[in-house]
C-alpha positions in Angstrom: 135.3 48.8 137.0 134.9 52.0 139.1 137.7 54.4 138.2 138.5 52.6 134.9 138.7 54.7 131.8 137.2 53.1 128.7 139.5 53.1 125.7 137.9 54.1 122.3 138.4 51.3 119.8 140.2 53.6 117.4 142.9 54.2 120.0 143.5 50.5 120.6 146.8 48.9 119.5 145.3 45.4 119.4 142.4 43.7 117.5 138.9 44.9 118.2 136.2 42.3 118.5 132.7 42.8 117.2 130.3 42.6 120.1 127.1 40.6 119.9 123.8 41.8 121.3 124.3 40.4 124.8 127.8 41.9 125.1 126.5 45.3 123.9 123.7 45.2 126.4 126.1 44.3 129.2 128.5 47.1 128.3 125.7 49.7 128.1 124.0 48.5 131.2 127.2 48.8 133.2 128.1 52.3 131.9 127.0 53.8 135.2 130.0 52.1 136.8 132.4 54.1 134.7 133.4 57.7 135.4 132.2 59.8 132.5 129.5 62.3 131.4 126.8 59.7 131.1 126.9 59.1 134.8 126.3 62.8 135.5 123.3 62.7 133.1 121.9 59.6 134.8 122.1 57.4 131.7 120.2 54.0 131.7 119.8 51.8 128.6 116.3 51.0 127.6 116.7 49.2 124.3 118.6 49.1 121.0 118.7 47.5 117.5 122.0 46.6 115.9 120.4 46.0 112.4 118.2 49.2 112.5 120.9 51.3 114.1 119.0 52.9 117.0 119.3 53.1 120.7 116.9 54.3 123.3 117.9 55.4 126.8 116.5 57.0 129.9 118.2 59.9 131.6 117.7 61.0 135.2 119.8 64.1 135.3 121.4 65.3 138.5 120.8 68.8 139.9 124.3 69.8 138.8 123.0 70.0 135.2 120.2 72.4 135.9 119.8 75.9 134.5 118.6 79.0 136.4 115.0 78.1 135.8 115.4 74.7 137.4 115.2 72.7 134.2 118.0 70.9 132.3 120.5 73.3 130.8 120.6 73.3 127.0 124.2 72.2 126.7 123.4 69.2 128.9 120.4 68.4 126.6 123.0 68.5 123.7 125.1 66.0 125.7 122.2 63.7 126.1 121.5 63.8 122.4 125.2 63.3 121.6 125.3 60.3 123.8 122.3 58.5 122.3 123.2 59.4 118.7 126.9 58.3 119.1 125.9 55.1 120.9 123.4 54.3 118.0 126.3 54.4 115.6 128.5 52.3 118.0 125.7 49.8 118.4 125.2 49.6 114.6 129.0 49.0 114.2 129.1 46.6 117.1 131.6 48.8 119.0 134.4 48.3 116.5 134.9 52.0 115.7 135.4 55.3 117.5 132.8 58.0 116.6 133.9 61.5 117.7 131.2 64.1 116.8 132.3 66.6 114.1 129.2 68.8 114.0 125.8 68.9 115.8 122.6 71.0 115.4 120.0 71.1 118.1 116.5 72.5 118.1 115.1 73.2 121.6 111.3 72.7 121.4 110.2 72.7 125.1 111.8 73.0 128.5 113.1 69.7 129.9 112.3 69.3 133.6 115.0 68.1 136.0 113.4 64.6 136.1 113.5 61.3 134.3 113.3 61.6 130.5 113.7 59.5 127.5 116.0 59.9 124.4 116.5 58.0 121.2 119.4 58.1 118.8 119.3 56.8 115.2 122.2 56.1 112.9 120.9 57.4 109.5 123.9 56.5 107.3 127.2 55.0 108.2 130.0 55.3 105.6 133.6 54.4 105.6 134.8 57.7 107.3 131.6 59.6 108.3 128.2 58.8 109.8 125.0 60.9 110.0 122.7 60.5 112.9 119.6 62.1 114.6 118.1 62.1 118.0 115.1 63.2 120.1 114.5 63.8 123.8 111.1 63.5 125.4 110.0 64.8 128.8 108.5 62.3 131.3 105.1 63.4 129.9 106.2 62.5 126.3 106.5 66.1 125.1 109.4 66.5 122.6 111.9 68.7 124.3 114.7 68.7 121.7 115.7 67.2 118.4 119.2 67.0 117.0 121.2 65.9 114.0 124.9 65.3 113.9 127.8 64.1 111.8 130.5 62.0 113.3 133.8 60.7 112.1 134.0 56.9 111.8 137.4 56.0 113.1 138.7 52.5 112.5 141.1 50.8 115.0 144.7 51.9 114.8 145.8 48.4 113.9 143.4 48.4 110.9 144.3 52.0 109.8 148.0 51.2 109.7 147.3 48.3 107.2 145.3 50.5 104.8 
């Protein structure tokens, strides 16, 4: 798996299978083996609910994401929020869609130390073409560091789009 690039379902030419809970857990547990932003942020799955559309993860950010004050840089906090919010929609849709973020708003409420932290994403509403989501990041001491809301496009697999 190292060096492999995951292909978004919406870019696939073939059929996309709905994943069950065990397959989702396996995919998200092994994300660290792939080369992408979640690795730099130190992503680790904690739990998720397909039916309720939420995902909780731990991040252990590397020093490369720090700001001049030694905490996590704000844009990197946005990346953490984007990751858990988007994954919440993917989990809810059982990894059958692509979910590029269209718009995101973040409120920074407290500094986030460069240490292990927790984040939760929630799919609020998933429609045919658009989904709405929210997320929260907590410090290791359970202080809310940031909250965010976002809208993403719900992109169906190419094979299905061509039939519509």
